[in-house]
C-alpha positions in Angstrom: 0.2 -0.1 0.1 1.3 3.3 -0.8 -0.3 6.1 1.7 0.3 9.7 2.2 -0.7 12.5 4.3 -1.6 15.8 2.9 -3.3 19.0 3.9 -6.5 19.9 2.0 -9.2 22.0 1.9 -12.8 20.3 2.1 -15.6 21.9 -0.4 -18.8 20.9 -1.5 -19.9 21.1 -4.9 -23.0 19.6 -6.8 -23.8 17.8 -3.5 -20.6 16.0 -3.3 -17.6 16.4 -1.0 -14.1 16.9 -2.3 -10.8 17.6 -1.0 -8.5 20.0 -2.9 -4.8 19.6 -1.9 -3.5 22.5 -0.2 -0.4 23.1 -1.9 -2.0 24.5 -4.8 -4.6 26.6 -2.7 -3.5 30.4 -2.5 -6.3 31.5 -0.7 -10.0 31.2 -0.1 -12.7 34.0 -0.4 -16.3 35.0 -0.7 -17.7 37.3 -3.3 -21.2 38.7 -4.4 -22.6 36.7 -7.8 -22.7 40.4 -9.0 -19.2 40.9 -9.2 -18.6 38.3 -11.8 -17.6 40.1 -15.1 -17.7 38.3 -18.6 -14.4 39.3 -20.5 -14.4 37.7 -23.8 -16.7 34.4 -23.2 -15.2 33.6 -19.9 -16.6 34.4 -16.3 -13.7 36.4 -14.3 -13.7 37.9 -10.6 -11.2 40.6 -9.9 -8.9 39.6 -6.9 -6.5 42.3 -6.0 -6.9 44.2 -9.2 -6.5 41.0 -11.2 -9.1 39.4 -13.7 -9.0 35.8 -12.4 -11.2 33.4 -14.4 -13.8 31.3 -12.6 -14.2 27.1 -12.8 -17.7 25.9 -11.5 -16.6 22.8 -10.1 -20.1 21.4 -10.6 -20.2 22.0 -14.2 -16.6 20.8 -14.6 -17.2 17.7 -12.7 -21.0 17.3 -14.5 -22.8 17.4 -11.3 -26.3 18.9 -10.8 -26.0 22.0 -8.9 -26.6 25.7 -8.7 -24.8 28.2 -6.3 -27.1 30.7 -4.7 -25.9 33.4 -2.9 -22.5 34.6 -2.3 -20.1 32.4 -4.0 -17.1 30.6 -2.0 -14.1 30.6 -4.1 -10.8 28.7 -3.5 -7.8 30.2 -5.3 -5.5 28.0 -6.9 -2.6 28.4 -9.2 -1.6 26.2 -12.0 1.0 27.1 -14.8 1.8 30.3 -13.0 -1.6 31.5 -13.8 -4.7 31.8 -11.1 -8.1 30.4 -11.1 -10.7 30.7 -8.8 -12.9 27.2 -8.4 -16.4 27.9 -7.4 -17.7 25.9 -4.6 -21.2 25.7 -2.8 -19.7 25.4 0.4 -16.1 25.1 2.1 -15.9 23.1 5.3 -12.6 23.8 6.2 -8.8 22.5 6.1 -7.9 19.1 7.1 -4.9 16.6 7.2 -5.7 13.6 5.5 -4.6 10.3 4.4 -4.6 9.9 0.6 -4.7 6.5 -1.2 -4.7 6.3 -4.9 -7.2 3.8 -6.3 -5.2 2.9 -9.4 -7.7 1.6 -12.3 -10.5 1.8 -9.8 -10.2 6.0 -10.5 -9.1 5.6 -14.1 -12.2 6.5 -15.5 -13.2 9.2 -12.9 -12.6 12.6 -14.3 -10.0 15.2 -12.4 -9.4 12.7 -9.3 -5.9 12.2 -8.0 -7.1 9.6 -5.0 -9.5 9.3 -2.4 -10.1 9.6 1.4 -12.2 8.7 4.2 -14.2 11.8 5.8 -16.1 10.0 8.6 -18.3 7.3 6.9 -18.2 9.0 3.5 -15.3 8.6 0.9 -14.2 11.9 -0.7 -12.1 12.5 -4.3 -9.1 14.4 -4.0 -9.4 16.7 -6.8 -6.5 16.9 -9.9 -6.3 20.9 -9.8 -4.1 20.7 -13.2 -6.7 18.3 -14.7 -9.6 20.6 -13.4 -8.2 23.8 -15.1 -7.2 21.6 -18.5 -10.6 20.4 -18.5 -12.1 23.8 -17.7 -10.2 25.4 -20.7 -11.1 22.9 -23.2 -14.9 23.1 -22.4 -16.8 25.9 -23.9 -17.4 28.7 -21.3 -20.6 29.6 -19.7 -21.3 32.4 -22.0 -20.7 30.2 -25.1 -23.2 27.6 -23.7 -26.1 30.2 -23.5 -25.7 31.3 -26.9 -26.0 27.7 -27.7 -28.7 27.6 -25.7 -30.7 30.5 -26.9 -30.0 29.4 -30.7 -31.3 26.1 -30.1 -34.2 27.7 -28.6 -35.9 28.8 -31.6 -36.0 25.2 -33.1 -38.8 22.8 -32.4 -39.0 20.4 -29.8 -41.4 17.5 -29.1 -42.5 16.6 -25.5 -43.0 12.8 -25.3 -45.5 11.2 -22.6 -46.1 7.6 -22.5 -45.8 5.1 -19.6 -45.0 1.9 -21.5 -41.5 1.1 -22.2 -41.7 -0.2 -25.4 -44.2 2.5 -26.9 -41.4 5.1 -25.5 -38.7 3.8 -27.2 -40.6 3.2 -30.6 -41.6 6.9 -30.3 -38.5 8.1 -29.4 -37.0 6.2 -32.8 -39.8 8.0 -34.9 -39.1 11.5 -33.3 -35.3 11.0 -34.2 -36.2 10.6 -38.0 
């Protein structure tokens, strides 16, 4: 077994609990959603006079969720650039035992390992992978434009309680 002890910030996003390694964290802060600006097609906030791109963890990790009220941010650094990870809630700082799960986590995006927090397993986030994934994906602004463009197209609502009829109707609708 290979185990390591690291310090992390425990955060919640999209209803899940995650650990963010403290060695990449610059600071944590809370901002008002009205302080978010759009530069080009990216959401940013101003921290100490610099524009910092926002990365919404729930969106990047494909989790359901929306942040209401004040935004809790974890400022991280990757390749000399600062990024703000948007979380639902920051729980606090902890020292944890990290265990790489090898092939079990091979298909889990942006996970560096896992740890036990009480009776729950929490994934330890691979922050460089999170940043790369955020930069590769369309921004919130671009998704909003695509959604608005699709709003003018026809849509079909199918309501059926029989699985067989649902499948047949779905195939016909795709034609």
